[in-house]
N, C-alpha and C positions, 0 to 999 in steps of 0.2 A: 605618457612620454612628454617630458617637459619641453623638448625641442619643439614638438608639434604645437604645444600650448603657446610658446613664445612666437612661433611663426604665425599662428592665428592672430595673436595680439597685434603683431606688426601689420600683416596684410589686411586684416578685417576691421581693425579699430584705428591704429595710429595713422597709417597712410591715408585712409579715406577721410579721417577727421581733419587733418590739415590740408588736405586737397579742397575740402569744402570752404576753406578760408581764403581761397585764391580771389584776389581782387582784379576782376577782368576789366574794370573800367579804368582804374588808376594805376594798375601794376602792383606787383608784389603781392603781399598777403596782408590781410586785416591785422592790425596791431594789438587788439585787446578784446578779450572775452572775459567778463567778470564771473564770480562764483555761481551766480544765478543764471548763467548762460545767456546773459545780455551781451550782444555784440555791438561794439562801437565801430561803425564803418569809417568814422573820420578821426579815429585815434591816431596819434603819431606812430611811426614805424620804426622800430629799432633796427639799427644796422646789424647788431649782433644777432638779433632774431632772424633777419633775413640770411645772414651768412650760415647760420645754423640750419635753416631750412634748405638752403642750397646744398650744403654738405649732405644733409639727410636724404634728399631725393636723388642726388647723384650717387650716393653709396647704395641706396636701395636699387637703383637701376643696375649698378655694377654687379650686385649679388643676385638680384631676382630677374633681371632682364625684362622688366615690366615697362612697357612703352609709356604708360600713364605717368610713371615716376619720372621718365626722361622728359616728358612734356612739362611737368611741374617743376623739374630742376631747371629747365630752360627759361620758364616763366620767372623764377627767382633770379636766375643769372642775368636776364635782361634788365631787371629792376636794379640790381646792384651795379651793373655796368653803367647804366643810364643816370642813375640818381645818387648813388652812395659814394662813389669815388670822386675825390677831389683832383681833377686833372690839372689844375693850375698850380696848386701848392703841395700836392702828394697826400698819400694817406686815404683814409676814408672818414666820413662824418660819424658822429655818435648817433644821431637821431635826425630823421626827416619827418615832415608831415605826411598826411595820407596821400597827397599828390606828388610827394617826392622832393619837396623843397627843404633844404637843411634848416632845422630848428635848434640843433645843438652841434656847433661846428668843432667841438673838442676832438683832438687827435689822441687816440689812446693806443698804446702799443698792443695791449690785450685784444682790443677791437680789430686792429689791423691784422694780428695774427689770425683771428678767426675768418677774415676775408681771404687770407692766403690759403688756409685750410680748405675753405669752400671751393675757391677757384681752382685749386690744384685737384680736388676730388672731382670737379666737374670735368676738368681736362682728362683725368685718369679714366673717367666714364665714357667720354665722347671723342677725345682726341682733338678738341677744338683748340687750336693753337693761340686764338686771341685770349681765351681764358688763362692759359699758361703765361702768356706775355703779361697780363695784368697782374698775376700772382708774383711773377718775377719783379715786376716794377715795385710792388708793395714791399717785397723782400728787401729791395735796395733802399727804399724810404726808411724802413726800420734800421737798417744797418748804417745808413748815413746820417740819420737825424736824431736817434734816440740813445746812442751809446755814450757813456762816460768811461772813466778809467776803471771802473769796478764792474760795469755791466749795463743793463738796459733801464734807463729812466722810462716813465710810463705815461704821464698826463701832460698834454701840451695844448696850447691854443691852436687856432687853425694855422697860424704862421709859425708854429713850432717853438713857441716860447713856453717855458715850464709853468704849469699851474698846479693848483692843489690836487692831490691824488686821493680822492676819497670814494671813487666810483666802485671799488672792489671790496669795500669794507662795510659791514653792518655793525661793526664794533665800536664806532666812534674814533677810530684811529685814521690818521692820515700818513700813510707810509710812503717813502720815496720809492721803494721797490717791494714786490710781493712774490711769494712763492707761486701764486696763481698765475701770474703773467709769465714767469719763466716756464711753468708747466705747459702753458698753452702755446708758447713759442716752440717748445719741443714738439708738441702735437702737430703744429702747422708746418714746421720745417721738415718733419718726418714725411708728411704727405707731398710736400714740394719736392723732396729729394727723390721720392718714389716716382714722381713725374719727370724730373729732369736730369737726375743723377749728377748734379753739379758738385764739383769738389769745393766750391765756396760755400754752398749750403751744408755739405757734409762737415766742413770745418767749423761753422758757426754752431751746428747742431751738437758737435762734440764739446764745444765750449759751453753751451747750455747745460748739457748733461753733467759737465764737471762742476758747474755752479750748484747743481742739485746735490751732488755727492759731497762737495767739499764745503759748501756754505749753508745750504738749506737743510740737509740731513744732519740730525743730532744722533750720533752713534751711541750716546749714553742712554738715551730714551727710546731709540728706534722710531722716532717721529720726525716729521717735517716741520721746520720753522715756518711761520706765516708771513710776518710783516718785518720790514728792514729799513734802516736809514739808507743814505746813499752809498755807504761803504759796505753795505750788506751785513751790518751789525743788527741783531734782533732787537725789535721793540715789541713791547707787549708780552703777555704770556697766554697765547692762544694755541689750541690744537684742533685743527680741523680734520675730523675723522674722514669725511667723504673725500676731501682732497688727497689725503694719504693713500686710500685705497685706489682712487683713480689714477694717482701718479705711478703706483707700482706697475700697472700693466702698460700704461703709455710709455714710461721709460724703457721697459723691456721691449716693447714694439719699436721704439726708436733704434735701440741697439741692434735688434734683428734686421731692421731695414737697412741700416748701415753695413751689416754683415761683419762687424768687428768682433771676433771671438773673445778678445780680452774684455771688451766692454760688456758683452753679452754675460760672461761669467761674473764679473764685478757686480753688475746691476741686478743679476738674478739673485745673488746672495743678499744684497742690501734690501732688495724688494721683498724677499721672503721674510726678513726680520721685521720689516714694516708691516706686512700682512698678518703675521702672527701677532704682533702687538695690538693691531687694530681688532683682530679677532677676539683677543683676550679682554680688551677694555671698552670697546665701543658697541659690541653686539649684545643686545639684552632683549629677552622675550621674543626672539626670532628676527629682530630687525636691527638696523643701525641707529643709534643715537647720533645727534648732529655735530656737536662740538664741545670742547671745554675751554672756558675763559677764566683764568685764575683758578679758583677752587670750585667753580660752579659749572656743572654739566648740563648742557642744553639737551634735553631728551626728546624734543619733537623729531618727528620722522619726515624727512624731506624727500621729494620724489626723486631728484637726481642722485642723492646719496645712496638710496636703495639700489637704483640702476647700476651705478658705478660698482657698487659692492659686489653684485652679482658677477660682473665681468672680472673685477679683481680677484675674488676668491676662486673662480674658475682658473684664472691665469696662475695663481699660486699653486693650485692643485696640479696643473700641467707641469710646473717647475719643480715640484717636490714629490708628487704622488702621495701626499698626505691626504687621506680620505676626509679628515675633518674639515678642510677647506671646501670640499664639494658638499658636505652636509650643511655647512653654513650658507653656502650660496643657495641651496635648495630652500633652506628655512626662509631666507630673505625673499626669494621669489614667491613662496607661498604666502608670506606676509603681504607682499606687494599686490598679489593677485586679489587678496581678500580686502585689503585696506586702502592701498594707493590708487588702484584703478577705479575711476568712477563709473558706477553702473548706470548712471542716468543717460538716457538718449540725448545725443548731441554734445556729449561731453568727452573728455580724455582721461588724464590722471589728475588727481588733486595735487596742488603745489605742495602741501604739507598737511599732515595730521598730527594731533597731540599724542603723547606716549600712550594714551588709552585707545587711540585709533579714531578720535573725533576730528573730522575735517575742519580746518580753519577757514571759516567762511569769508574772512577779510582778505584771502589770498586768491588771486585771479587764476583762471584756467589757461589763458593765453595772455602774455605780456612781453616787455622787452626782454626779459630773461627766461620766460617759461615757453619752451620750445620742444620740438621733437628729437632733439640731438642726443641727450643722455638716454632716455628710454628707448628711442629707435635704435641707437647704436648698441645698447644692450642686447636688443633682439638680433640684430645683425651679427654681433660677436658670438652669441649663442649658436646661431645657425652656422657661421663659418667655422667655428672650432669643433662642432660636431660632437660634443661631449654630453651625452644625456645623463641627467642626474636626479 
């Protein structure tokens, strides 16, 4: 029974692994564990990493009612509240040192979105109004400080002056706007709307969804464009397979949370086209390739891409009853179980492996981006949806 396998992976591996990284002396969680399982207790602490940990343990508590998860969520919350939020100028910092002092004061819309996502999830788990208030303040910061006439700008100095936006690209491109940020604003505002049912949040969430369907989605290729200039005109020729399949279920969830029947139907159909396209072009030898840039396909297998694919294909099955989607989800889980999950004591999942399944030893096990959010969320979604496959 795959649900039982996934629940075991969550409760006996992912949850305790990250719990052992709790920094009881300085707050938060240790920021870096290398491939050889060398822990750097004085590594800088990513704010994205801490938001994702807060979201993870809050959501685990909501589903599992495990008090240890609540304690770890509260530990992450206190660190974010005390060290990561810029109470003077708004937003959250990009990076702090191991004691919580800011070392990179960049304000990034994507990063703030994750803080909203996490704080809202913590409120939804605990009812702590202080957390909801912080989430709502960060929502206001984004809406008041990042918008231009076309949408959301992304990268700013501490005092909200535009700076080069290269934090979300591994392709050498510096784009004004990215699909990735729009997607994670949708994710964050969905969780915030679940918390406060604000009409303002609903209005902005619908705007973001319209950007995805009208600007980001390419109906000729059934793929999502990735990088844009200020006017949301595409730059570069890149197709991110993992983001496409992740976006399908997050956009569906946003529409369902809003309860808008028209949007639910519109996005269900669009997302099924995207899911079928990804199934056809990105799944190879039982797992997901990473991306295409121009004519070159990157076939390495990345931890988060496999995790999001499992959820995305289960979601596509729920929306279509097409059994092939469920078979694809099963094949990716089986691949992940054998190749992505690190069997060494004291480790978690590899960041990435080669097409042949060989782990990339230059990639860390824990870092500013390597977190329990994608794989932990996959486990939670499988449990919540209750579809064994």
